[in-house]
mmCIF entry with sequence, helices, sheets and N, C-alpha, C, O atoms, coordinates in Angstrom:
data_MODEL
# 
_entry.id   MODEL 
# 
_entity.id                         1 
_entity.type                       polymer 
_entity.pdbx_number_of_molecules   1 
# 
_entity_poly.entity_id                      1 
_entity_poly.type                           'polypeptide(L)' 
_entity_poly.nstd_linkage                   no 
_entity_poly.nstd_monomer                   no 
_entity_poly.pdbx_seq_one_letter_code       MGGKEHDWTLGANGYPGEHLKMQANCIWAFSDRGKLQVNPRIFEVRAQVSF 
_entity_poly.pdbx_seq_one_letter_code_can   MGGKEHDWTLGANGYPGEHLKMQANCIWAFSDRGKLQVNPRIFEVRAQVSF 
_entity_poly.pdbx_strand_id                 A 
# 
loop_
_entity_poly_seq.entity_id 
_entity_poly_seq.num 
_entity_poly_seq.mon_id 
_entity_poly_seq.hetero 
1 1  MET n 
1 2  GLY n 
1 3  GLY n 
1 4  LYS n 
1 5  GLU n 
1 6  HIS n 
1 7  ASP n 
1 8  TRP n 
1 9  THR n 
1 10 LEU n 
1 11 GLY n 
1 12 ALA n 
1 13 ASN n 
1 14 GLY n 
1 15 TYR n 
1 16 PRO n 
1 17 GLY n 
1 18 GLU n 
1 19 HIS n 
1 20 LEU n 
1 21 LYS n 
1 22 MET n 
1 23 GLN n 
1 24 ALA n 
1 25 ASN n 
1 26 CYS n 
1 27 ILE n 
1 28 TRP n 
1 29 ALA n 
1 30 PHE n 
1 31 SER n 
1 32 ASP n 
1 33 ARG n 
1 34 GLY n 
1 35 LYS n 
1 36 LEU n 
1 37 GLN n 
1 38 VAL n 
1 39 ASN n 
1 40 PRO n 
1 41 ARG n 
1 42 ILE n 
1 43 PHE n 
1 44 GLU n 
1 45 VAL n 
1 46 ARG n 
1 47 ALA n 
1 48 GLN n 
1 49 VAL n 
1 50 SER n 
1 51 PHE n 
# 
_struct_asym.id          A 
_struct_asym.entity_id   1 
# 
loop_
_struct_sheet.id 
_struct_sheet.type 
_struct_sheet.number_strands 
_struct_sheet.details 
AA1 ? 3 ? 
AA2 ? 3 ? 
# 
loop_
_struct_sheet_order.sheet_id 
_struct_sheet_order.range_id_1 
_struct_sheet_order.range_id_2 
_struct_sheet_order.offset 
_struct_sheet_order.sense 
AA1 1 2 ? anti-parallel 
AA1 2 3 ? anti-parallel 
AA2 1 2 ? anti-parallel 
AA2 2 3 ? anti-parallel 
# 
loop_
_struct_sheet_range.sheet_id 
_struct_sheet_range.id 
_struct_sheet_range.beg_label_comp_id 
_struct_sheet_range.beg_label_asym_id 
_struct_sheet_range.beg_label_seq_id 
_struct_sheet_range.pdbx_beg_PDB_ins_code 
_struct_sheet_range.end_label_comp_id 
_struct_sheet_range.end_label_asym_id 
_struct_sheet_range.end_label_seq_id 
_struct_sheet_range.pdbx_end_PDB_ins_code 
_struct_sheet_range.beg_auth_comp_id 
_struct_sheet_range.beg_auth_asym_id 
_struct_sheet_range.beg_auth_seq_id 
_struct_sheet_range.end_auth_comp_id 
_struct_sheet_range.end_auth_asym_id 
_struct_sheet_range.end_auth_seq_id 
AA1 1 LYS A 4  ? GLY A 17 ? LYS A 4  GLY A 17 
AA1 2 LEU A 20 ? ARG A 33 ? LEU A 20 ARG A 33 
AA1 3 LEU A 36 ? VAL A 38 ? LEU A 36 VAL A 38 
AA2 1 LYS A 4  ? GLY A 17 ? LYS A 4  GLY A 17 
AA2 2 LEU A 20 ? ARG A 33 ? LEU A 20 ARG A 33 
AA2 3 ARG A 41 ? VAL A 49 ? ARG A 41 VAL A 49 
# 
loop_
_atom_site.group_PDB 
_atom_site.id 
_atom_site.type_symbol 
_atom_site.label_atom_id 
_atom_site.label_alt_id 
_atom_site.label_comp_id 
_atom_site.label_asym_id 
_atom_site.label_entity_id 
_atom_site.label_seq_id 
_atom_site.pdbx_PDB_ins_code 
_atom_site.Cartn_x 
_atom_site.Cartn_y 
_atom_site.Cartn_z 
_atom_site.occupancy 
_atom_site.B_iso_or_equiv 
_atom_site.pdbx_formal_charge 
_atom_site.auth_seq_id 
_atom_site.auth_comp_id 
_atom_site.auth_asym_id 
_atom_site.auth_atom_id 
_atom_site.pdbx_PDB_model_num 
ATOM 1   N N  . MET A 1 1  ? 128.335 132.673 71.473 1.00 0.00 ? 1  MET A N  1 
ATOM 2   C CA . MET A 1 1  ? 126.962 132.759 71.030 1.00 0.00 ? 1  MET A CA 1 
ATOM 3   C C  . MET A 1 1  ? 126.418 131.366 70.747 1.00 0.00 ? 1  MET A C  1 
ATOM 4   O O  . MET A 1 1  ? 125.865 131.110 69.677 1.00 0.00 ? 1  MET A O  1 
ATOM 5   N N  . GLY A 1 2  ? 126.576 130.482 71.700 1.00 0.00 ? 2  GLY A N  1 
ATOM 6   C CA . GLY A 1 2  ? 126.057 129.129 71.533 1.00 0.00 ? 2  GLY A CA 1 
ATOM 7   C C  . GLY A 1 2  ? 124.562 129.085 71.740 1.00 0.00 ? 2  GLY A C  1 
ATOM 8   O O  . GLY A 1 2  ? 123.888 130.115 71.741 1.00 0.00 ? 2  GLY A O  1 
ATOM 9   N N  . GLY A 1 3  ? 124.067 127.913 71.911 1.00 0.00 ? 3  GLY A N  1 
ATOM 10  C CA . GLY A 1 3  ? 122.644 127.713 72.117 1.00 0.00 ? 3  GLY A CA 1 
ATOM 11  C C  . GLY A 1 3  ? 122.404 126.285 72.573 1.00 0.00 ? 3  GLY A C  1 
ATOM 12  O O  . GLY A 1 3  ? 123.333 125.589 72.984 1.00 0.00 ? 3  GLY A O  1 
ATOM 13  N N  . LYS A 1 4  ? 121.180 125.863 72.500 1.00 0.00 ? 4  LYS A N  1 
ATOM 14  C CA . LYS A 1 4  ? 120.814 124.510 72.901 1.00 0.00 ? 4  LYS A CA 1 
ATOM 15  C C  . LYS A 1 4  ? 119.964 123.875 71.812 1.00 0.00 ? 4  LYS A C  1 
ATOM 16  O O  . LYS A 1 4  ? 119.242 124.564 71.091 1.00 0.00 ? 4  LYS A O  1 
ATOM 17  N N  . GLU A 1 5  ? 120.056 122.543 71.697 1.00 0.00 ? 5  GLU A N  1 
ATOM 18  C CA . GLU A 1 5  ? 119.220 121.810 70.772 1.00 0.00 ? 5  GLU A CA 1 
ATOM 19  C C  . GLU A 1 5  ? 118.912 120.440 71.346 1.00 0.00 ? 5  GLU A C  1 
ATOM 20  O O  . GLU A 1 5  ? 119.789 119.768 71.887 1.00 0.00 ? 5  GLU A O  1 
ATOM 21  N N  . HIS A 1 6  ? 117.675 120.040 71.223 1.00 0.00 ? 6  HIS A N  1 
ATOM 22  C CA . HIS A 1 6  ? 117.238 118.716 71.651 1.00 0.00 ? 6  HIS A CA 1 
ATOM 23  C C  . HIS A 1 6  ? 116.445 118.112 70.497 1.00 0.00 ? 6  HIS A C  1 
ATOM 24  O O  . HIS A 1 6  ? 115.570 118.771 69.937 1.00 0.00 ? 6  HIS A O  1 
ATOM 25  N N  . ASP A 1 7  ? 116.743 116.869 70.139 1.00 0.00 ? 7  ASP A N  1 
ATOM 26  C CA . ASP A 1 7  ? 116.072 116.207 69.023 1.00 0.00 ? 7  ASP A CA 1 
ATOM 27  C C  . ASP A 1 7  ? 115.433 114.900 69.482 1.00 0.00 ? 7  ASP A C  1 
ATOM 28  O O  . ASP A 1 7  ? 115.986 114.182 70.315 1.00 0.00 ? 7  ASP A O  1 
ATOM 29  N N  . TRP A 1 8  ? 114.258 114.602 68.922 1.00 0.00 ? 8  TRP A N  1 
ATOM 30  C CA . TRP A 1 8  ? 113.579 113.325 69.118 1.00 0.00 ? 8  TRP A CA 1 
ATOM 31  C C  . TRP A 1 8  ? 113.322 112.741 67.732 1.00 0.00 ? 8  TRP A C  1 
ATOM 32  O O  . TRP A 1 8  ? 112.869 113.443 66.828 1.00 0.00 ? 8  TRP A O  1 
ATOM 33  N N  . THR A 1 9  ? 113.614 111.447 67.573 1.00 0.00 ? 9  THR A N  1 
ATOM 34  C CA . THR A 1 9  ? 113.413 110.787 66.290 1.00 0.00 ? 9  THR A CA 1 
ATOM 35  C C  . THR A 1 9  ? 112.633 109.503 66.487 1.00 0.00 ? 9  THR A C  1 
ATOM 36  O O  . THR A 1 9  ? 112.911 108.725 67.400 1.00 0.00 ? 9  THR A O  1 
ATOM 37  N N  . LEU A 1 10 ? 111.650 109.288 65.618 1.00 0.00 ? 10 LEU A N  1 
ATOM 38  C CA . LEU A 1 10 ? 110.870 108.061 65.612 1.00 0.00 ? 10 LEU A CA 1 
ATOM 39  C C  . LEU A 1 10 ? 110.979 107.481 64.212 1.00 0.00 ? 10 LEU A C  1 
ATOM 40  O O  . LEU A 1 10 ? 110.725 108.176 63.229 1.00 0.00 ? 10 LEU A O  1 
ATOM 41  N N  . GLY A 1 11 ? 111.357 106.209 64.114 1.00 0.00 ? 11 GLY A N  1 
ATOM 42  C CA . GLY A 1 11 ? 111.533 105.585 62.807 1.00 0.00 ? 11 GLY A CA 1 
ATOM 43  C C  . GLY A 1 11 ? 110.836 104.246 62.715 1.00 0.00 ? 11 GLY A C  1 
ATOM 44  O O  . GLY A 1 11 ? 110.603 103.574 63.720 1.00 0.00 ? 11 GLY A O  1 
ATOM 45  N N  . ALA A 1 12 ? 110.503 103.866 61.480 1.00 0.00 ? 12 ALA A N  1 
ATOM 46  C CA . ALA A 1 12 ? 109.867 102.571 61.233 1.00 0.00 ? 12 ALA A CA 1 
ATOM 47  C C  . ALA A 1 12 ? 110.395 101.998 59.921 1.00 0.00 ? 12 ALA A C  1 
ATOM 48  O O  . ALA A 1 12 ? 110.619 102.734 58.960 1.00 0.00 ? 12 ALA A O  1 
ATOM 49  N N  . ASN A 1 13 ? 110.589 100.691 59.889 1.00 0.00 ? 13 ASN A N  1 
ATOM 50  C CA . ASN A 1 13 ? 111.008 99.973  58.686 1.00 0.00 ? 13 ASN A CA 1 
ATOM 51  C C  . ASN A 1 13 ? 109.970 98.922  58.353 1.00 0.00 ? 13 ASN A C  1 
ATOM 52  O O  . ASN A 1 13 ? 109.346 98.350  59.247 1.00 0.00 ? 13 ASN A O  1 
ATOM 53  N N  . GLY A 1 14 ? 109.786 98.667  57.073 1.00 0.00 ? 14 GLY A N  1 
ATOM 54  C CA . GLY A 1 14 ? 108.867 97.621  56.641 1.00 0.00 ? 14 GLY A CA 1 
ATOM 55  C C  . GLY A 1 14 ? 109.422 96.934  55.409 1.00 0.00 ? 14 GLY A C  1 
ATOM 56  O O  . GLY A 1 14 ? 110.110 97.552  54.597 1.00 0.00 ? 14 GLY A O  1 
ATOM 57  N N  . TYR A 1 15 ? 109.121 95.659  55.276 1.00 0.00 ? 15 TYR A N  1 
ATOM 58  C CA . TYR A 1 15 ? 109.582 94.858  54.151 1.00 0.00 ? 15 TYR A CA 1 
ATOM 59  C C  . TYR A 1 15 ? 108.363 94.233  53.469 1.00 0.00 ? 15 TYR A C  1 
ATOM 60  O O  . TYR A 1 15 ? 108.029 93.082  53.751 1.00 0.00 ? 15 TYR A O  1 
ATOM 61  N N  . PRO A 1 16 ? 107.683 94.980  52.566 1.00 0.00 ? 16 PRO A N  1 
ATOM 62  C CA . PRO A 1 16 ? 106.472 94.462  51.942 1.00 0.00 ? 16 PRO A CA 1 
ATOM 63  C C  . PRO A 1 16 ? 106.718 93.360  50.913 1.00 0.00 ? 16 PRO A C  1 
ATOM 64  O O  . PRO A 1 16 ? 105.777 92.667  50.526 1.00 0.00 ? 16 PRO A O  1 
ATOM 65  N N  . GLY A 1 17 ? 107.930 93.187  50.472 1.00 0.00 ? 17 GLY A N  1 
ATOM 66  C CA . GLY A 1 17 ? 108.259 92.144  49.500 1.00 0.00 ? 17 GLY A CA 1 
ATOM 67  C C  . GLY A 1 17 ? 109.687 91.684  49.701 1.00 0.00 ? 17 GLY A C  1 
ATOM 68  O O  . GLY A 1 17 ? 110.424 92.248  50.510 1.00 0.00 ? 17 GLY A O  1 
ATOM 69  N N  . GLU A 1 18 ? 110.073 90.660  48.966 1.00 0.00 ? 18 GLU A N  1 
ATOM 70  C CA . GLU A 1 18 ? 111.423 90.103  49.126 1.00 0.00 ? 18 GLU A CA 1 
ATOM 71  C C  . GLU A 1 18 ? 112.514 91.092  48.708 1.00 0.00 ? 18 GLU A C  1 
ATOM 72  O O  . GLU A 1 18 ? 113.619 91.058  49.249 1.00 0.00 ? 18 GLU A O  1 
ATOM 73  N N  . HIS A 1 19 ? 112.211 91.970  47.754 1.00 0.00 ? 19 HIS A N  1 
ATOM 74  C CA . HIS A 1 19 ? 113.205 92.905  47.228 1.00 0.00 ? 19 HIS A CA 1 
ATOM 75  C C  . HIS A 1 19 ? 112.879 94.368  47.508 1.00 0.00 ? 19 HIS A C  1 
ATOM 76  O O  . HIS A 1 19 ? 113.486 95.253  46.905 1.00 0.00 ? 19 HIS A O  1 
ATOM 77  N N  . LEU A 1 20 ? 111.955 94.639  48.389 1.00 0.00 ? 20 LEU A N  1 
ATOM 78  C CA . LEU A 1 20 ? 111.529 96.017  48.647 1.00 0.00 ? 20 LEU A CA 1 
ATOM 79  C C  . LEU A 1 20 ? 111.583 96.331  50.142 1.00 0.00 ? 20 LEU A C  1 
ATOM 80  O O  . LEU A 1 20 ? 111.117 95.552  50.974 1.00 0.00 ? 20 LEU A O  1 
ATOM 81  N N  . LYS A 1 21 ? 112.162 97.486  50.460 1.00 0.00 ? 21 LYS A N  1 
ATOM 82  C CA . LYS A 1 21 ? 112.244 97.956  51.846 1.00 0.00 ? 21 LYS A CA 1 
ATOM 83  C C  . LYS A 1 21 ? 111.689 99.375  51.896 1.00 0.00 ? 21 LYS A C  1 
ATOM 84  O O  . LYS A 1 21 ? 112.032 100.208 51.056 1.00 0.00 ? 21 LYS A O  1 
ATOM 85  N N  . MET A 1 22 ? 110.842 99.651  52.868 1.00 0.00 ? 22 MET A N  1 
ATOM 86  C CA . MET A 1 22 ? 110.274 100.977 53.077 1.00 0.00 ? 22 MET A CA 1 
ATOM 87  C C  . MET A 1 22 ? 110.733 101.498 54.440 1.00 0.00 ? 22 MET A C  1 
ATOM 88  O O  . MET A 1 22 ? 110.760 100.751 55.418 1.00 0.00 ? 22 MET A O  1 
ATOM 89  N N  . GLN A 1 23 ? 111.091 102.777 54.497 1.00 0.00 ? 23 GLN A N  1 
ATOM 90  C CA . GLN A 1 23 ? 111.524 103.408 55.742 1.00 0.00 ? 23 GLN A CA 1 
ATOM 91  C C  . GLN A 1 23 ? 110.805 104.747 55.904 1.00 0.00 ? 23 GLN A C  1 
ATOM 92  O O  . GLN A 1 23 ? 110.512 105.429 54.923 1.00 0.00 ? 23 GLN A O  1 
ATOM 93  N N  . ALA A 1 24 ? 110.525 105.112 57.156 1.00 0.00 ? 24 ALA A N  1 
ATOM 94  C CA . ALA A 1 24 ? 109.937 106.414 57.461 1.00 0.00 ? 24 ALA A CA 1 
ATOM 95  C C  . ALA A 1 24 ? 110.532 106.920 58.774 1.00 0.00 ? 24 ALA A C  1 
ATOM 96  O O  . ALA A 1 24 ? 110.715 106.150 59.717 1.00 0.00 ? 24 ALA A O  1 
ATOM 97  N N  . ASN A 1 25 ? 110.827 108.203 58.829 1.00 0.00 ? 25 ASN A N  1 
ATOM 98  C CA . ASN A 1 25 ? 111.352 108.861 60.028 1.00 0.00 ? 25 ASN A CA 1 
ATOM 99  C C  . ASN A 1 25 ? 110.564 110.133 60.284 1.00 0.00 ? 25 ASN A C  1 
ATOM 100 O O  . ASN A 1 25 ? 110.197 110.854 59.356 1.00 0.00 ? 25 ASN A O  1 
ATOM 101 N N  . CYS A 1 26 ? 110.314 110.392 61.542 1.00 0.00 ? 26 CYS A N  1 
ATOM 102 C CA . CYS A 1 26 ? 109.682 111.641 61.967 1.00 0.00 ? 26 CYS A CA 1 
ATOM 103 C C  . CYS A 1 26 ? 110.598 112.260 63.024 1.00 0.00 ? 26 CYS A C  1 
ATOM 104 O O  . CYS A 1 26 ? 110.912 111.614 64.024 1.00 0.00 ? 26 CYS A O  1 
ATOM 105 N N  . ILE A 1 27 ? 111.026 113.498 62.810 1.00 0.00 ? 27 ILE A N  1 
ATOM 106 C CA . ILE A 1 27 ? 112.009 114.143 63.674 1.00 0.00 ? 27 ILE A CA 1 
ATOM 107 C C  . ILE A 1 27 ? 111.425 115.435 64.230 1.00 0.00 ? 27 ILE A C  1 
ATOM 108 O O  . ILE A 1 27 ? 110.883 116.254 63.488 1.00 0.00 ? 27 ILE A O  1 
ATOM 109 N N  . TRP A 1 28 ? 111.540 115.606 65.534 1.00 0.00 ? 28 TRP A N  1 
ATOM 110 C CA . TRP A 1 28 ? 111.154 116.841 66.216 1.00 0.00 ? 28 TRP A CA 1 
ATOM 111 C C  . TRP A 1 28 ? 112.434 117.459 66.760 1.00 0.00 ? 28 TRP A C  1 
ATOM 112 O O  . TRP A 1 28 ? 113.140 116.819 67.539 1.00 0.00 ? 28 TRP A O  1 
ATOM 113 N N  . ALA A 1 29 ? 112.744 118.679 66.371 1.00 0.00 ? 29 ALA A N  1 
ATOM 114 C CA . ALA A 1 29 ? 113.941 119.369 66.840 1.00 0.00 ? 29 ALA A CA 1 
ATOM 115 C C  . ALA A 1 29 ? 113.523 120.626 67.597 1.00 0.00 ? 29 ALA A C  1 
ATOM 116 O O  . ALA A 1 29 ? 112.651 121.367 67.144 1.00 0.00 ? 29 ALA A O  1 
ATOM 117 N N  . PHE A 1 30 ? 114.137 120.861 68.729 1.00 0.00 ? 30 PHE A N  1 
ATOM 118 C CA . PHE A 1 30 ? 113.870 122.030 69.558 1.00 0.00 ? 30 PHE A CA 1 
ATOM 119 C C  . PHE A 1 30 ? 115.204 122.744 69.781 1.00 0.00 ? 30 PHE A C  1 
ATOM 120 O O  . PHE A 1 30 ? 116.106 122.186 70.406 1.00 0.00 ? 30 PHE A O  1 
ATOM 121 N N  . SER A 1 31 ? 115.333 123.957 69.283 1.00 0.00 ? 31 SER A N  1 
ATOM 122 C CA . SER A 1 31 ? 116.599 124.666 69.432 1.00 0.00 ? 31 SER A CA 1 
ATOM 123 C C  . SER A 1 31 ? 116.348 126.137 69.748 1.00 0.00 ? 31 SER A C  1 
ATOM 124 O O  . SER A 1 31 ? 115.339 126.717 69.347 1.00 0.00 ? 31 SER A O  1 
ATOM 125 N N  . ASP A 1 32 ? 117.288 126.717 70.471 1.00 0.00 ? 32 ASP A N  1 
ATOM 126 C CA . ASP A 1 32 ? 117.235 128.153 70.727 1.00 0.00 ? 32 ASP A CA 1 
ATOM 127 C C  . ASP A 1 32 ? 118.647 128.699 70.797 1.00 0.00 ? 32 ASP A C  1 
ATOM 128 O O  . ASP A 1 32 ? 119.576 128.039 71.262 1.00 0.00 ? 32 ASP A O  1 
ATOM 129 N N  . ARG A 1 33 ? 118.773 129.910 70.325 1.00 0.00 ? 33 ARG A N  1 
ATOM 130 C CA . ARG A 1 33 ? 120.044 130.631 70.347 1.00 0.00 ? 33 ARG A CA 1 
ATOM 131 C C  . ARG A 1 33 ? 119.703 132.071 70.689 1.00 0.00 ? 33 ARG A C  1 
ATOM 132 O O  . ARG A 1 33 ? 119.394 132.878 69.812 1.00 0.00 ? 33 ARG A O  1 
ATOM 133 N N  . GLY A 1 34 ? 119.764 132.375 71.966 1.00 0.00 ? 34 GLY A N  1 
ATOM 134 C CA . GLY A 1 34 ? 119.366 133.707 72.406 1.00 0.00 ? 34 GLY A CA 1 
ATOM 135 C C  . GLY A 1 34 ? 117.869 133.892 72.248 1.00 0.00 ? 34 GLY A C  1 
ATOM 136 O O  . GLY A 1 34 ? 117.084 133.123 72.802 1.00 0.00 ? 34 GLY A O  1 
ATOM 137 N N  . LYS A 1 35 ? 117.470 134.906 71.495 1.00 0.00 ? 35 LYS A N  1 
ATOM 138 C CA . LYS A 1 35 ? 116.049 135.171 71.264 1.00 0.00 ? 35 LYS A CA 1 
ATOM 139 C C  . LYS A 1 35 ? 115.501 134.443 70.035 1.00 0.00 ? 35 LYS A C  1 
ATOM 140 O O  . LYS A 1 35 ? 114.298 134.489 69.777 1.00 0.00 ? 35 LYS A O  1 
ATOM 141 N N  . LEU A 1 36 ? 116.368 133.775 69.278 1.00 0.00 ? 36 LEU A N  1 
ATOM 142 C CA . LEU A 1 36 ? 115.955 133.053 68.084 1.00 0.00 ? 36 LEU A CA 1 
ATOM 143 C C  . LEU A 1 36 ? 115.609 131.613 68.435 1.00 0.00 ? 36 LEU A C  1 
ATOM 144 O O  . LEU A 1 36 ? 116.451 130.881 68.956 1.00 0.00 ? 36 LEU A O  1 
ATOM 145 N N  . GLN A 1 37 ? 114.388 131.206 68.156 1.00 0.00 ? 37 GLN A N  1 
ATOM 146 C CA . GLN A 1 37 ? 113.963 129.829 68.387 1.00 0.00 ? 37 GLN A CA 1 
ATOM 147 C C  . GLN A 1 37 ? 113.529 129.220 67.062 1.00 0.00 ? 37 GLN A C  1 
ATOM 148 O O  . GLN A 1 37 ? 112.702 129.785 66.346 1.00 0.00 ? 37 GLN A O  1 
ATOM 149 N N  . VAL A 1 38 ? 114.094 128.070 66.748 1.00 0.00 ? 38 VAL A N  1 
ATOM 150 C CA . VAL A 1 38 ? 113.748 127.348 65.529 1.00 0.00 ? 38 VAL A CA 1 
ATOM 151 C C  . VAL A 1 38 ? 113.384 125.930 65.944 1.00 0.00 ? 38 VAL A C  1 
ATOM 152 O O  . VAL A 1 38 ? 114.204 125.233 66.540 1.00 0.00 ? 38 VAL A O  1 
ATOM 153 N N  . ASN A 1 39 ? 112.163 125.494 65.637 1.00 0.00 ? 39 ASN A N  1 
ATOM 154 C CA . ASN A 1 39 ? 111.687 124.172 66.041 1.00 0.00 ? 39 ASN A CA 1 
ATOM 155 C C  . ASN A 1 39 ? 111.100 123.434 64.832 1.00 0.00 ? 39 ASN A C  1 
ATOM 156 O O  . ASN A 1 39 ? 109.880 123.327 64.705 1.00 0.00 ? 39 ASN A O  1 
ATOM 157 N N  . PRO A 1 40 ? 111.968 122.922 63.940 1.00 0.00 ? 40 PRO A N  1 
ATOM 158 C CA . PRO A 1 40 ? 111.443 122.258 62.746 1.00 0.00 ? 40 PRO A CA 1 
ATOM 159 C C  . PRO A 1 40 ? 110.865 120.880 63.045 1.00 0.00 ? 40 PRO A C  1 
ATOM 160 O O  . PRO A 1 40 ? 111.265 120.210 63.997 1.00 0.00 ? 40 PRO A O  1 
ATOM 161 N N  . ARG A 1 41 ? 109.922 120.478 62.214 1.00 0.00 ? 41 ARG A N  1 
ATOM 162 C CA . ARG A 1 41 ? 109.371 119.132 62.216 1.00 0.00 ? 41 ARG A CA 1 
ATOM 163 C C  . ARG A 1 41 ? 109.701 118.539 60.850 1.00 0.00 ? 41 ARG A C  1 
ATOM 164 O O  . ARG A 1 41 ? 109.383 119.137 59.821 1.00 0.00 ? 41 ARG A O  1 
ATOM 165 N N  . ILE A 1 42 ? 110.331 117.380 60.832 1.00 0.00 ? 42 ILE A N  1 
ATOM 166 C CA . ILE A 1 42 ? 110.813 116.781 59.593 1.00 0.00 ? 42 ILE A CA 1 
ATOM 167 C C  . ILE A 1 42 ? 110.205 115.394 59.438 1.00 0.00 ? 42 ILE A C  1 
ATOM 168 O O  . ILE A 1 42 ? 110.207 114.610 60.387 1.00 0.00 ? 42 ILE A O  1 
ATOM 169 N N  . PHE A 1 43 ? 109.683 115.080 58.251 1.00 0.00 ? 43 PHE A N  1 
ATOM 170 C CA . PHE A 1 43 ? 109.165 113.758 57.948 1.00 0.00 ? 43 PHE A CA 1 
ATOM 171 C C  . PHE A 1 43 ? 109.874 113.251 56.697 1.00 0.00 ? 43 PHE A C  1 
ATOM 172 O O  . PHE A 1 43 ? 109.874 113.926 55.667 1.00 0.00 ? 43 PHE A O  1 
ATOM 173 N N  . GLU A 1 44 ? 110.478 112.064 56.780 1.00 0.00 ? 44 GLU A N  1 
ATOM 174 C CA . GLU A 1 44 ? 111.241 111.491 55.675 1.00 0.00 ? 44 GLU A CA 1 
ATOM 175 C C  . GLU A 1 44 ? 110.668 110.119 55.319 1.00 0.00 ? 44 GLU A C  1 
ATOM 176 O O  . GLU A 1 44 ? 110.267 109.351 56.194 1.00 0.00 ? 44 GLU A O  1 
ATOM 177 N N  . VAL A 1 45 ? 110.637 109.829 54.021 1.00 0.00 ? 45 VAL A N  1 
ATOM 178 C CA . VAL A 1 45 ? 110.189 108.523 53.535 1.00 0.00 ? 45 VAL A CA 1 
ATOM 179 C C  . VAL A 1 45 ? 111.212 108.038 52.504 1.00 0.00 ? 45 VAL A C  1 
ATOM 180 O O  . VAL A 1 45 ? 111.721 108.815 51.696 1.00 0.00 ? 45 VAL A O  1 
ATOM 181 N N  . ARG A 1 46 ? 111.500 106.732 52.554 1.00 0.00 ? 46 ARG A N  1 
ATOM 182 C CA . ARG A 1 46 ? 112.480 106.168 51.642 1.00 0.00 ? 46 ARG A CA 1 
ATOM 183 C C  . ARG A 1 46 ? 112.011 104.794 51.181 1.00 0.00 ? 46 ARG A C  1 
ATOM 184 O O  . ARG A 1 46 ? 111.506 104.004 51.978 1.00 0.00 ? 46 ARG A O  1 
ATOM 185 N N  . ALA A 1 47 ? 112.181 104.511 49.888 1.00 0.00 ? 47 ALA A N  1 
ATOM 186 C CA . ALA A 1 47 ? 111.907 103.183 49.327 1.00 0.00 ? 47 ALA A CA 1 
ATOM 187 C C  . ALA A 1 47 ? 113.202 102.662 48.712 1.00 0.00 ? 47 ALA A C  1 
ATOM 188 O O  . ALA A 1 47 ? 113.907 103.402 48.025 1.00 0.00 ? 47 ALA A O  1 
ATOM 189 N N  . GLN A 1 48 ? 113.515 101.396 48.957 1.00 0.00 ? 48 GLN A N  1 
ATOM 190 C CA . GLN A 1 48 ? 114.754 100.814 48.448 1.00 0.00 ? 48 GLN A CA 1 
ATOM 191 C C  . GLN A 1 48 ? 114.436 99.482  47.778 1.00 0.00 ? 48 GLN A C  1 
ATOM 192 O O  . GLN A 1 48 ? 113.740 98.633  48.336 1.00 0.00 ? 48 GLN A O  1 
ATOM 193 N N  . VAL A 1 49 ? 114.963 99.324  46.572 1.00 0.00 ? 49 VAL A N  1 
ATOM 194 C CA . VAL A 1 49 ? 114.799 98.069  45.830 1.00 0.00 ? 49 VAL A CA 1 
ATOM 195 C C  . VAL A 1 49 ? 116.159 97.408  45.728 1.00 0.00 ? 49 VAL A C  1 
ATOM 196 O O  . VAL A 1 49 ? 117.136 98.050  45.342 1.00 0.00 ? 49 VAL A O  1 
ATOM 197 N N  . SER A 1 50 ? 116.231 96.126  46.070 1.00 0.00 ? 50 SER A N  1 
ATOM 198 C CA . SER A 1 50 ? 117.499 95.397  45.958 1.00 0.00 ? 50 SER A CA 1 
ATOM 199 C C  . SER A 1 50 ? 117.317 94.207  45.022 1.00 0.00 ? 50 SER A C  1 
ATOM 200 O O  . SER A 1 50 ? 116.245 93.603  44.970 1.00 0.00 ? 50 SER A O  1 
ATOM 201 N N  . PHE A 1 51 ? 118.367 93.879  44.289 1.00 0.00 ? 51 PHE A N  1 
ATOM 202 C CA . PHE A 1 51 ? 118.335 92.759  43.345 1.00 0.00 ? 51 PHE A CA 1 
ATOM 203 C C  . PHE A 1 51 ? 119.183 91.617  43.845 1.00 0.00 ? 51 PHE A C  1 
ATOM 204 O O  . PHE A 1 51 ? 119.280 90.584  43.182 1.00 0.00 ? 51 PHE A O  1 
# 
């Protein structure tokens, strides 16, 4: 009872300051398993501070 899945990911990084990093990812997933189709869209954001 397998299936198929295909994923596309787009990411971006930015450094607005000497100690700050910003990241963003957008993910498109296409999957099917028989008659069940699940196609989530995911958006992630991350901020990182380093000392």
